[in-house]
N, C-alpha and C positions, 0 to 999 in steps of 0.2 A: 216178055211182058206185054208184048202188042198185041198178043195171041188171047190176053186175057180181057174180058170184057166187064168194066163196072156199069151197075145201073146207075141212072141220075141221080137218083136219091142218096146213093153210097156216096158217088162221088162229089157231090153236093156237101154232103156231112162231113167227109175226109178233108175237104179243102177249109171247111171252118173251122176244123180242129187245128189244122195247120197254122191257120192265122191267128186263131185263139193263143195258141202255144208261142206264135213270135211276139206277140202284145206279152203276153205274160213273163216272156223272158226280159223284154225292154223294162217291164213295171218292176221287175225284183231287182234288176239293176241299177234303178234308180233309186231306190229304197235301200239298196245295199250302198251305194255311194254317197248318197245325199245330191246328187246333181240330177238335174234333168239334160244336161248338156254334158256328156261324157268325152266326146270328140268332136272335130270338124264334122263328121258325118251326121251329128245330132242337130247341128244350127251351127253351121259355119261361122255367120256374123257374131254370134252369141260367143262362142267359143274363142274366137280370135281376140274379141273387144275384151273379155274379163281375161285373158292370159296377158295383154297390154296393161291394164289396170292393175293386175297383182305384180307384174315387175316393178312398175313404178313403185309400188307399196313397198316391195321388198328392198329398191333403192334406196328410198325414205327412212325404211328402218334401219341400216347400216349408216346412214348420215345421222339418224339419231344418237348414236353410240357416241360419236365423235362431238356432237353438240353439248350431250350430258357431261364429257370430259371436259369441254370449254366451260361448263358451269362450274365444275368444282374446282377449276383452275382459277376461275374469277374469285370463287368463296375463298380459296386458300390466299390469295392475293387480299381482299378485302380484310381476312382476319389478321395476317400479316400487318397492314396497315393500321389496324385498330390498336393492335399490341405495340408497336413501333408508337405511334401517337401516344399512349401511357406513359412510355418511357422518356419520350421528349418531354412530356409534360412534369415528369419527375425531375428531370434535368433542371427544367424551368424552377421548379421548386427548390433544388436545390442551391442554384445561384442566386434566386431571392432570399435565400436563408444565409448565403454568405454576404450578400449586400446588406442585412440586418446585422450580422455580426461585428464586433469589432474588428476594425482592419488594421492595417500596419500602424505602426506607433512610431514618432519621432519624439525621443525624450532626453532632456541633458540633467542627468543625477549626480552630483559630486558627492561620495559616500567617504566619511573620513574614515581612516584606519583603525581598526581595534585596538593598535597598538598606541594610542593617543596617551601621553606624558601625563594630562590632567585626570585625575582618577574622580568622577564625582562620588564614589563611595568612599573615598579617604575625608571624612568628616572635617569640618573646622572644628578645630580644637585647640584649648590653650593648657599646657601644662605648667604647672608652677614648681619654681627651682629657688627655695630657700637655702642651698647650700652655704651661700656666703654669711647668712645671718646665723644659722644654725636650726637644726630640727626643733622643733616644739616638742615637748613631753606629752605626747599624745594617749590619747584614752587605749589602754591595751588589754586584748582579750585574754583568756586562760591559756595557757601552754603548759603540756607535760610531755617528758621524754620517755620513751621505752627505752633505757639506755643500755639494757644489758642483753639485748638480742645480739647473737655472735654476728662478725663480719661475714657477708659474703665470699667464697672462694674466688680464685681467680677466674676460673673456669672449670665447668661440670664435665666430668667423665664419667661414662657409664662401661662398665667391663662387664664382658660375659665371664663363664667359667670356663675351664681349661676344657677346649672341645677335642684336644689330641693334637694335630699339627696343621699347617696351612693345607694340606691336601686331602685333609678328612671330607669324603664327600656329604653331602648335605642328606641325600637318601639314607645313607648311614646312620644318620642322626636321628632318623623317623621321619623326616620332611617328605612330604609326598604332594602328588598333582592337586593342584586347589588349595593347597594351605596359603596363610597368609598373617601378616600381623603388622600391628599399626605402631608408628614412632611419632612421638609430639615433642618439639623443639621451641620450647617460649612462645607455646600456644599454637604453633605450625604445624598440622598433622599431615603426615602421608603414609601409604599403604605400602609393603613389601609382599609380593604374591611370590608362589612357586608354580610351575607347569611345564608338562613335558611337551606342549606346544605354545609357542609365544605367537601365533598367528593373529591372536585377536587381545591385544593388552588390556586388561581391565583395572590394574594396579598401577600404581605411581611408578614403583620399579619392579620390573618382570624379570626372574629368574629361570632361565631355561635349565632344569635339571638333568638334561640328556647329554647336551653337547655344547662345545664352546669352554669348558672350563679347565681347571687345573688338575680335579681327580683322576682316579683311575679311569681308563677308556674315555677321557676327555667329558666327564661329567661336572657339573658345578660343585665347586668345594667350598670350604670356609673362606678363603683368599678371595673367591669371586663374589661371595654376597658382601664383604667389607667393601671391594673395588666399587660394586654397583649402586650401595648405600652412599660410599664417599662422593662417587659422581653427582649422585642427586642433591646432596648435600652441598657441595660446592657450586655446582650449576643455580641453587637457590640462596646462597650465602645465607646457609643454615648452620654451618661448621663441617667437621670431617670425620672420617671414620677410617679406622686401620685395623690391622690384624698381625700378629706376632705369634709364632709358638702355639698357634690354634687358639688364641684370646682375643676376642673382637673388641675394640675400643670404638666409643663414640662420642665426640668430642663437640660441644656448643660454643657459638661464637661470639656470644653475648653475656656480658656478666650479670644480666639479669634474667637470663633462661634459666627453665630447668627442663629435665629430660624424664619424658615418661613412655614407656613401653607397654603396650597391652595386646592380649591375644587378639587374634582377627575371627571373622566369620568361620572358619574352620580349622579344626586341628589345633594344638598345643604347642604350637611353636617356639613361643616366648621361654618356654622351660626346656624345650628341646635343644635352643639354642644357647642355652646357658645364661639367660637376661632373668633368672629368678631369684638372684643373692639379694637384691634391695628388693623390699616390699613395704608398702605404708596402706593403711586404710582396711576396710573390712574386706574388699574385694582384693584377694591374693593374686588375681590377675594383672592388675595394676601396677607396675615396676615404676618406682618413681626415685630420681636423682636429684638433689638439690645442691646448693654451695651453702647452706647454712646449719649447722649441726642443731643448733638451739630450735630453729624452725620444724626441723625433723623430727624432734621429740614431740613437737606441738601437733605434729601432723599424724606422728603415729598414735598419740592417744586421743584425737578429734579434740582437742581442747577448744575452748570458746573464750573472746574477749567483748565484753558489752562495753559501750560507751555511752554516758549519759552527759548532756550537756542542758545548762540552764533548769535543771530539775526534772528532765525528762528524757528516757531513753531514745537515742537517734539511731541505733542500730547495732547488730552483733556480728562480730566475725567469727566464723568456723573453720577451723583447720583441719584439712583432709586434701583427700584426692579426688573426692567427687566434684559435682558440677556445681559449682559457684562456691567451693571450697578453696581455701588460701592454703599454698604451698611454697610462697617464695616471698620475701621481705617487699619487692615489688607489688606483688600482690595484695600484700597486707596492707600498703600503703594507698594503693588504689582502692582498696575496698572501703576504708577509714576515708579518704578523700571523698568520696559518694555519699558521704552521710549530710543530712543537712545540717548546717551552723557550724562544721568542724572542715579542717583541711588538714591534710597530713604529708610529711615529706621525708626524704632520707638525708643523711650527712654526707657531704661531698667527700669525705673521707674512707667513708664504707666502714667505720666502727662499729656499725650494727644498730646505732641509735634511729629511731623514728620519733620524730616530734608532730604533736597534735595539738592543734592551736583553734580557738574561736575564729570565724571569717569576719565578725562584723565588730567595730569598736562600739558600734551602740550595746553590745551584749557586754560590756565590759565588768558589770556586775554579776556574770553568769558563771558557775565552777563547772570543770570538766570532772566526770567521776568515772574511774574506770576498774572494771570488775571482772578477776579470770574465775573461770568456773573450777579451778582445781589449786588450791594454795601452795601445793607442792610442785608445780610445774616450773621447772628451773630455769626455762626457755624465756620465762616473762615474768621477770621481776618488775613490779609497778611502784614507782616514787621511790627506788633504793632499797624496796624491800621485798620479800617474797609474801607478803600477807593477803596476797591475791585481790588486794583493793586498794585504791589511794583516792583522794580528793584535792585538786588544786584550786586555791583562791585566786581571784583576780585582784588588781589594783584597783584603786578608785579611781573616778573620772579627775582630770586635772584642769583646774580652773584657768582659763586664757588670760585672765585679768593680771595673774601673776607671770607671765611670760611675756610681757611687752605691750600686750593690748591695753588700750584705753578705754573707760567708760565712756561710751558714745561715739566711740569709732564706727565707720560705715563700711558696708561691701556691697556695691551695685553690679547687677549680672543682668545683661540682654541679649537673647539671642534671636537673629533676623527681626522679624515684625512682631514677636511675642510681647508680652508684657513684662516691664522690667521687674526684677527682683531685688530689693532693697533689705538688707540684714544690719540690725543695731547689735554691737557689743558691750555686754554690760550684765548687771546683775539684776536689774530691774524685769518687771512682769513684760513679756516679749520679746525681751532681748536674750541674747546668745552668751554664754561663760565657759562651754565646754565644746570640746571638737563635737561630741556626740550629738549635744544639741546643734550644733554647725551643720552638720549632716543631716539631720531630721528639718532641720530649715530649709538646705539646698534642694530637697527632694520636691518643693514647691516651684521650681524654675520651670518656665514655659518654654517649649521650643527646644529644650534640650537637657543633658544630664550633668550634675556637678556633684564632687565629693570631694572630702578632704582624707588624703591615706594617711598612714600610720607614722609619718615624717610630719605630719602638717601642711603638706602642699595641696593647694588647690588646684584640681583638673576639671575641665568644663569642655563638653563636648556637643554640638550643635545635632539636632537629630537629623536636619536635612544638610545634603552636601551643598556648599556654597553659603548657607546662611552666615552672618556675620556674628561674632560674639563681642559685645561690646564690655568692657571690665572698667569700673569708677570706683570712688570710695576714698576712703582716708588711706594717705599713703603709708602711715606706719603698718595699718592693719595688711595693706595688699602686700607690703614689703614681707612681713612675718609669713605670709601665706605663700611666697615664692611669686607672686604676678606683679604686674605693673598695669596701671591704668592706660587703656589704649583699644584699638579695634583689631581684631583678627578675621582675616577672610582667605579662603582656599584657592582664589583665583591668581592671586597676584603672589607669586615664591620667589620673584627677585632673581631667579635662574633661568625657568622656562619664559615666564611672563614676569614683566616688571612694569611699574606706572609710567604710562606714555606709550606703550606698546599698541600697534595698532594691525587691525585685522581689516581688509576691504572688501567688498563683493561688488561688480559691475555684471550685471544680467542683460545682455543683450543692448538696446539703446537706452534700457532706464538708467536713472541716475546712479550713481555710485553711494552705495551704503559704507559709513566707516565707522568701525567698532573700535574706540579708544578705551583702553584699560585703565583704572586708577579709582581714586576715591573721591576725585573732585566732582564737579556737578556736569551732568550728561553722559560721565564715564563710568563704565562697567566695573563692579567689585565683587559681585555674587553670581551664582547660577540665575536667580531670579532676573536680576539686570540683564544678564546675557541673553535669555531667551525673549525678553523685551525686545534687546536690540535686535535679535535675528529676525523676530517677527515685523521688522519694519523694512527689510530688505526688499526694493522694489524689483516686481516681476519674477518674484520666486517665493518658495517657502521653504523655510530653512528650521532645524531641530537639533538639540543636541541629546544625545543619548545617555540617559540616566545611570546606565549600567557601566560603559567604555569611556564616557566625555567624548565620543567623536561626532562631530557635527557634520549633517547631511544637509545639502543645497539641492532643490530641485526646480529648475526653471518652469514656469507658468505656461510660457510657449515653449514646447519642446525643443524646436529647433533654434533657439537662442545660446549663444557661446556664454559661458561661466568663464569670469574672469576673477582670479583670487590673489589678493598680493598680501603680503606680511612683513610688516616694516617695524622698526622702533621708534622711537620718540624724534629722532632727526630724519625720519624717513629713508632709512638705510634697510634695506634686506635681511631680515632675522628671522631664519628658519624656523627657531624654537616657538615661535608664536603660534604659528598654522600647525606645528608638529603638535603642540599641547593639546589639540583638539584633532589631532589625526589626519591634517590637511595638509598639501605641498601648493605652493605658488605656483600661478600658470594660467593658461586659456585652454580650458574644458570644452569639447566641442560635443553636439548632441550624437546620440545613436539612433538606429532605426531596427526596429525588433517587429519581425513578422507575426503575424495572428497564427496560432497553432489550430484555432479553430476554423478558419479558413482555407488553411493548408489541408485539412482533413476533408473539408467539403470539396475541395477541387479536386482530390484523388477519387472522391465519390461521383463526381460528375464524370471524371476519366473512364471510370469503370462502367457507368451507364452507356457511354458512346460505344464501349466494346459489347455489350450487351444488344444494343440496336444493330450493330454489324452483324451478329450471331443470329439474331432473329432475323434480318432480310434474307440471309443465305438460307434461312430453313423453312421460307415460305414458299416453297415450289411445290407442284402437283404434278404428277406425269412427268416428271422431267423438264416441265416446264416452270419458270419463275419470274412472274410480270414484274417482282420488284426487284429485279438482277439484270434489268435492261432487255430480257427475253419478250418477244413478240408473238402474238397468236392471232391465228387466222380460222374464221370458223365459217364452215360452207354449209347453205341451208338448202340447197336442190340438186338434184342428179347430175345436173351436167355443170355444176360451179359457177352458173351466172349469178346466182346469189350468196352474198357472203358478207361478214362482217371483219374487219382488220382491227385488231386490238395491240395498240403499241404498248410496250413495257416501259417500265422507267429505274431507275438506278436511286434506291431509296435507305442505302446504307447511311453513316454518319457522313460520308464524304458527298454524295448524292444530296443528302439536306444542306449541305454547305457548312456542316457542323465539324469543327477539329479538335483534337486532342488538345488540353492546355497544357502548355510549358509550366515548370515551377513557378511559382510565385505570382502567377497570372492573375490569382483572385485575390492578391494583396490590395490593389486599386479599386476604387469603385467604377473608374472609367473602364477598366477591362471587363470587368462583370456585366456593366451596361449594354458594351459592345455584343458579349455572350447572350444577354438576354433578347438583343435584336436578332441575331441570329436563329434563337430557339423559335422566336414568333414567326419568322420568315420559315420555318421548317415547318411550324405547327400548319401556317397557312397553306405549304405546299402538299403537305398530306390530306387536309381536308380537300382540296382540289381534286386531289388524284383519286379520293376517295369518290367522289362526285361522279367523276368518269369512269371508275370500275363499277359504281352501282348503277349508271346509265346502260354500260354494257350488259352487266349482268342481268337487266330488265329487259334488253332487247334480246339477249340468248334465251331467258326464260321462256319469252315471249313465242319466240321462233319454235322453242323446244315442243310447248304446247299446240303450237299451229301445225308443226310436223307429226304430231300424235294424232291429232284429229282428221289431219290429211289422209293420213296411212286409213284409219278407219273409214273414212270416207270411200278411198279408192278399194279398199276390200269388201267395204257393203255394197258397191255398184257392181262389183265383180259377181259378188254372191247374188245379186240379184239376177244375174244374165244368166246363172249357170245352176242355181241352188234349184232343187225339185221340191214339190210342196208336199210333205211326207202323208198329209191327210188325202190331199189328193190320188196320191200314187196308193195308197193302202184302200181306198175306195175302188180305185181301177183295178187292181190285185183282186179284191173280192168279187167284182162285176165279172172279170175276166175268169176266175175260177168257177163262178155259177155258169159262165157260157161255154166254158169248157164240159163241166158235167154236161149240160143240155146237149150240146153238139156230141157226147159220147151216148148219150141216152137215144138222141136222133139216129146216129150211125148205127145203133145196134137193132132201132125199131126196123130200119132200112134194109138192115142185114137178114131180119126175120123175114120180110117180105120175099125176098130172094129165095131164102130156105124151104118155101110152102110148095115149091114144085117137088121137092123131096117126098111130099105126101102122095104124090101119084105112083109112086112106088111101092 
């Protein structure tokens, strides 16, 4: 190359192109990287300074993550403190509610036994007895006998037809799964059912058709059915059942019973089992056996009997097997007895007679008229004939003046505090001459009820238990009525309570209250007087139960002892006085009863402590729990010389100074007050710690923001030292490209000058 000689112009232009190309490369590199200092060769000072600034920014960036975690840890702890504070406040509200609730109570209540021998329901009564004088001829109500009814048989039996023999299976008689029938004895009904599976029994007596029987292959047979029915009848005291030679016999236990067998809800079991031999009524499925052949005829023909008393019909009896119809003598008696104004009864000798009588002697002038619907009804011959109707006349009222009463004699009756009733015997206006008139006059008695019975004996009953009945008037009249002048009271019975007996009550240090029974001044003879005396017991409230007669004494001051003594007139112990009112003598001490409401609130309080413990355990972040005594150190600069140490605390129930309550702690106000003091201290600790954590959180957040801004400052400073100005570099690139083009043109021109030599050739 040394042999090649370039002209000065070419050499100069070529060098210019080389320099321009170098500058173009640097400019393009700056535009591509955005840096004007890409290596230490570009600007050693700026390059190393920027590297140092970027390194510090990177270190601070790594610290920023740990600061952020510390921030979240503090927030988690603060959230936990807020929640725990609410739970502590709830516990505080629970304790205050317990303080407001009724607490443990100490009471002393002596409750008389309900087996008190004194019965306040046994009203004071005076019963006349004129046996020694002789009964008066009282006004008589009408009476008539249905004398021709047949006597009831000793027992009712119901036989089936011949079913073959004892081993005849029920299925061979046509009995199938689900069949049943009903047996009624004396008004008590039960069902007998048949099934191939008796796992679910729906009948009172259930027969398994397949197994456990005396028939072929162990199937249920006639004897099994009678045995099952007999077992039920015997256990319910209804009668008995048996079978012999294939005939089932059912027997009642009472002389007043009838037996009725009715088809069930499925099948025709009654007929299949041979119980169709006896039948009455329109419904042939009803099979009825009674003990009275005359009544059986009435039942078979649906006979009726109308009863007329005092000129109007009081009711009609219909015989039959239907609902409300009569088929036994007792049923007839019950039906007539329910009619107003009359009563019915049967004779003790069971001759078949039924007697119908008026119930009120005041109706002595009323007649009883009986009318049958069929004059040929043999079983109901009225008044000794079969005419179908009879009328019984009543006797006239008897004048008392002809039976020992004297004109002007009197009868005085007073019940309790009621107005005295005074009755004068005689024929004058306003006077009484017959028992009917006497009974009418007795209706005006205040505070009680009085009447004269068919023997002429006077009977008086008080409306209120314990009211005194006072009888007065003429001795002869009182004797004729079977009573004597005097006072009757239900408290003093001479056996349990006698005049002079005492009950004493001493409550705590209060004065002893003595109740003396008797008719003297200041003594107790009636329920009202006893209630007044009980109200005067010092230091207690005492009442008497109007149903049982038991006395209850409750001390006003629940801790006072109650001392009860029961003595006779000689101050000798007499247990029957207290027992009459359900009391026993002795000293009775108070009892303490816990409040169920406070016990419930105590349980709620302990449950809240459990929730506080669980919440404190859950207030952690990234494995750090400041509420469980964990500490936290937050580093703020790259060499660790700047940091914040945060001390954790234990804020479960133990750390807060709260402990679970033992049973019964909330029963006393003092324990609740102590608990409230502990809760106040706990809330104060929570608020103090919340303030500390809040201050720490403020510092961490401040340093977090500072670090972010510092990183930005460092990175900005580094960028200022190394970043290229894209506008400037773009202008430089354009200028260099222009220069390159001019240099290329100049080089071309210089080369053309050298080529002009070729023109010489």
